[in-house]
Legacy VTK file of the C-alpha trace (Angstrom):
# vtk DataFile Version 3.0
C-alpha trace
ASCII
DATASET POLYDATA
POINTS 276 float
103.373 122.900 37.598
101.252 125.702 36.256
101.978 124.549 32.696
100.706 121.050 33.568
97.364 122.450 34.795
96.970 124.126 31.417
97.615 120.927 29.400
94.959 118.695 27.789
96.066 115.764 29.987
94.992 117.541 33.159
91.672 118.495 31.594
91.042 114.877 30.597
91.794 113.667 34.165
89.312 116.183 35.506
86.689 115.034 33.092
87.218 111.358 33.957
87.003 112.122 37.666
83.760 114.037 37.193
82.388 111.209 35.042
83.196 108.536 37.664
81.706 110.551 40.462
78.579 111.074 38.433
78.218 107.359 37.674
78.751 106.433 41.351
76.201 108.969 42.455
73.668 107.739 39.921
74.267 104.076 40.760
74.033 104.780 44.427
70.774 106.587 43.977
69.337 103.599 42.134
70.775 100.924 44.450
73.147 99.496 41.825
76.481 100.599 43.269
79.008 97.786 42.732
81.255 96.307 45.408
84.438 97.939 44.177
83.085 101.475 44.222
81.424 100.707 47.549
84.792 99.726 48.998
86.312 102.799 47.482
83.692 104.966 49.091
84.078 103.128 52.383
87.808 103.782 52.374
87.155 107.399 51.514
84.619 108.023 54.225
86.170 105.753 56.889
88.244 108.524 58.535
85.107 110.640 58.836
83.153 107.709 60.303
85.871 107.035 62.885
85.997 110.693 63.833
82.213 110.752 64.206
82.314 107.556 66.311
84.995 108.967 68.593
83.084 112.201 68.961
79.856 110.400 69.870
81.732 108.069 72.243
83.365 111.021 73.934
80.040 112.755 74.352
78.520 109.590 75.827
81.466 109.136 78.208
81.277 112.772 79.267
77.561 112.420 79.957
78.133 109.232 81.981
80.840 110.956 84.054
78.582 113.947 84.592
75.761 111.646 85.669
78.127 109.928 88.127
79.206 113.195 89.799
76.039 113.484 91.872
76.392 109.882 93.048
80.065 110.432 93.928
79.306 113.650 95.825
76.491 111.977 97.735
78.709 109.019 98.607
81.483 111.372 99.707
79.041 113.264 101.951
77.876 109.991 103.513
81.453 108.814 104.096
82.386 112.171 105.648
79.473 111.954 108.075
80.326 108.349 108.954
83.985 109.322 109.479
82.992 112.174 111.813
80.789 109.790 113.813
83.614 107.264 114.077
86.012 109.986 115.254
83.562 111.012 117.969
83.249 107.386 119.054
87.049 107.078 119.153
87.306 110.179 121.369
84.744 108.693 123.758
86.546 105.345 123.639
89.935 106.938 124.355
88.494 108.858 127.312
86.821 105.750 128.738
90.020 103.761 128.260
92.098 106.439 130.003
89.601 106.624 132.853
89.607 102.838 133.212
93.407 102.748 133.374
93.324 105.612 135.866
90.981 103.758 138.190
93.269 100.732 138.051
96.114 103.001 139.141
93.893 104.482 141.839
93.283 101.010 143.238
97.018 100.420 143.456
97.588 103.738 145.229
94.805 103.099 147.709
96.298 99.714 148.531
99.538 101.451 149.460
97.838 104.325 151.300
94.415 103.120 152.540
94.056 106.186 154.771
93.958 108.542 151.787
90.902 109.636 149.830
91.132 110.543 146.143
88.997 111.869 143.365
89.693 111.205 139.713
89.910 114.225 137.429
90.761 115.237 133.865
92.692 118.293 132.699
90.320 120.657 130.864
92.589 123.672 130.434
96.115 124.987 130.808
97.700 128.296 131.721
97.286 130.545 128.652
100.746 132.064 129.122
102.881 129.090 130.157
101.479 125.569 130.301
104.085 124.533 132.849
102.778 126.983 135.493
99.301 125.494 135.926
96.259 123.671 134.600
92.514 123.414 135.277
90.683 120.245 136.355
87.042 119.179 135.968
86.444 118.635 139.702
85.484 121.208 142.325
84.075 121.705 145.803
80.995 119.641 144.950
83.401 116.709 144.565
85.105 117.385 147.900
88.035 119.321 146.410
89.551 122.111 148.530
92.404 124.596 148.287
95.806 123.040 149.171
94.783 119.535 148.112
97.718 117.706 146.577
97.474 116.574 142.952
99.254 113.430 141.759
99.557 111.485 138.525
98.164 108.034 137.761
101.474 106.545 138.881
101.445 108.490 142.142
103.930 111.250 141.240
103.412 114.745 142.655
102.149 117.226 140.052
101.101 120.257 142.092
98.604 121.706 144.522
95.078 123.121 144.226
95.212 126.909 144.453
91.621 127.833 143.503
88.414 125.799 143.666
84.850 126.535 142.617
81.816 124.269 142.477
82.770 122.219 139.423
86.429 122.922 138.658
89.728 123.855 140.249
93.048 125.395 139.273
96.339 123.703 140.025
99.762 125.267 140.600
102.347 122.817 139.284
105.623 121.803 140.898
107.347 123.762 138.104
105.993 127.092 139.404
108.514 129.256 141.352
105.886 129.834 144.067
105.389 126.107 144.692
106.879 124.773 147.924
106.877 121.302 149.459
109.209 119.689 151.973
111.198 116.965 150.235
113.866 114.429 151.010
116.336 112.350 149.042
115.121 108.820 149.640
118.569 107.181 149.756
120.577 109.745 151.754
117.675 111.294 153.738
118.980 114.781 152.886
116.163 117.309 153.356
115.355 120.284 151.170
112.539 122.314 149.615
110.888 121.184 146.384
110.078 124.203 144.232
109.892 125.435 140.666
112.453 127.534 138.880
112.053 129.905 135.941
115.403 128.674 134.713
114.310 125.043 134.431
110.495 125.123 134.096
110.402 125.278 130.305
112.310 121.980 130.224
109.836 120.366 132.606
112.294 120.355 135.528
112.012 121.532 139.136
114.586 121.746 141.960
115.305 120.645 145.504
116.988 123.539 147.319
118.890 123.930 150.597
120.727 120.621 150.438
123.794 120.411 152.669
127.024 121.295 150.925
128.417 117.939 152.011
125.474 115.928 150.626
126.179 112.457 149.314
123.153 112.594 147.030
123.775 112.018 143.342
122.090 111.830 139.958
119.443 109.135 139.835
118.438 109.383 143.514
114.677 109.417 144.161
112.981 112.478 145.708
109.840 112.085 147.857
107.768 114.345 150.091
108.318 114.371 153.856
104.813 115.415 154.910
106.175 118.323 156.958
103.903 121.366 156.923
100.730 119.314 156.686
99.870 120.208 153.077
101.297 117.169 151.317
101.141 113.556 152.508
104.468 111.890 153.245
106.241 109.554 150.811
104.614 110.894 147.643
106.965 110.316 144.714
108.348 113.408 143.002
111.109 112.348 140.612
114.836 111.714 140.362
117.867 113.955 140.606
119.160 114.940 137.172
122.177 116.892 138.377
123.627 118.712 141.401
124.908 122.267 141.332
126.025 124.776 144.019
123.461 127.433 144.924
124.254 131.102 144.361
125.168 131.610 148.010
127.755 128.865 147.806
126.638 127.526 151.195
124.282 124.812 149.940
123.562 122.571 146.973
120.693 122.534 144.559
119.429 119.344 142.985
117.751 119.625 139.594
114.816 117.186 139.546
113.305 115.382 136.601
109.684 114.809 137.719
108.239 111.330 137.338
105.162 112.856 135.640
105.254 115.874 133.341
102.764 118.585 134.461
102.914 120.138 130.996
101.351 117.179 129.201
99.434 115.157 131.817
95.780 114.470 130.931
94.440 112.600 133.936
95.207 113.103 137.661
94.104 112.220 141.155
93.313 114.888 143.721
94.095 113.821 147.303
91.107 115.141 149.234
92.131 113.733 152.633
94.893 111.645 154.238
LINES 1 277
276 0 1 2 3 4 5 6 7 8 9 10 11 12 13 14 15 16 17 18 19 20 21 22 23 24 25 26 27 28 29 30 31 32 33 34 35 36 37 38 39 40 41 42 43 44 45 46 47 48 49 50 51 52 53 54 55 56 57 58 59 60 61 62 63 64 65 66 67 68 69 70 71 72 73 74 75 76 77 78 79 80 81 82 83 84 85 86 87 88 89 90 91 92 93 94 95 96 97 98 99 100 101 102 103 104 105 106 107 108 109 110 111 112 113 114 115 116 117 118 119 120 121 122 123 124 125 126 127 128 129 130 131 132 133 134 135 136 137 138 139 140 141 142 143 144 145 146 147 148 149 150 151 152 153 154 155 156 157 158 159 160 161 162 163 164 165 166 167 168 169 170 171 172 173 174 175 176 177 178 179 180 181 182 183 184 185 186 187 188 189 190 191 192 193 194 195 196 197 198 199 200 201 202 203 204 205 206 207 208 209 210 211 212 213 214 215 216 217 218 219 220 221 222 223 224 225 226 227 228 229 230 231 232 233 234 235 236 237 238 239 240 241 242 243 244 245 246 247 248 249 250 251 252 253 254 255 256 257 258 259 260 261 262 263 264 265 266 267 268 269 270 271 272 273 274 275
């Protein structure tokens, strides 16, 4: 290859190439460049033209995208604010809907027990240690609430009893708490016992009916209601159904595990029985 570069043929080719380039440059400068050389030049410079076009197009596209960023961010901000407003409206709507349904249930309960007085209330807090032990309501003494008032669900199931009351709120001990006590009876067999909570069952949302006779004919599925004995709770308030029966530790009586009709751990709206 080196020998070829040193030959006269290579030197002639170089000279011809220089001559043609010189003619094309001269003709171009004087406006007399022919079509064939023009095409040749076009083919030669076409890749550079395409590269330049792509580069300019990319710059233009980048600038357009950059210019759109502000508009996109502004639109996103507007949509975020509108979404937050809609969420707030939905919260208000859900609360109004729940309250409306609750008042419908209240009407049904009052038809069954016209002698009772109720106040509607929402749960605003739960026991920080164990949610099944208690919760706080948004009604207090200004609303006629007093200690030992019974608390029931929308469907009329017993949830607990008011243990503390201030002007605008009150704290409820649930039926799952071991210190809760209410006289209860098995609706079908009329077997009497004490409704109370149990540390063993509370986490599962269950309470118990203790002191049932060893010979009880009660069974799973039987309904438990209050008797009204003791004067704290009205009679015939629904509690729940028997889940299972098991002998008590003493062996002298039976214990019925109750599945409450309303779960004190998750309830949102309640009625407080202020008088009966």
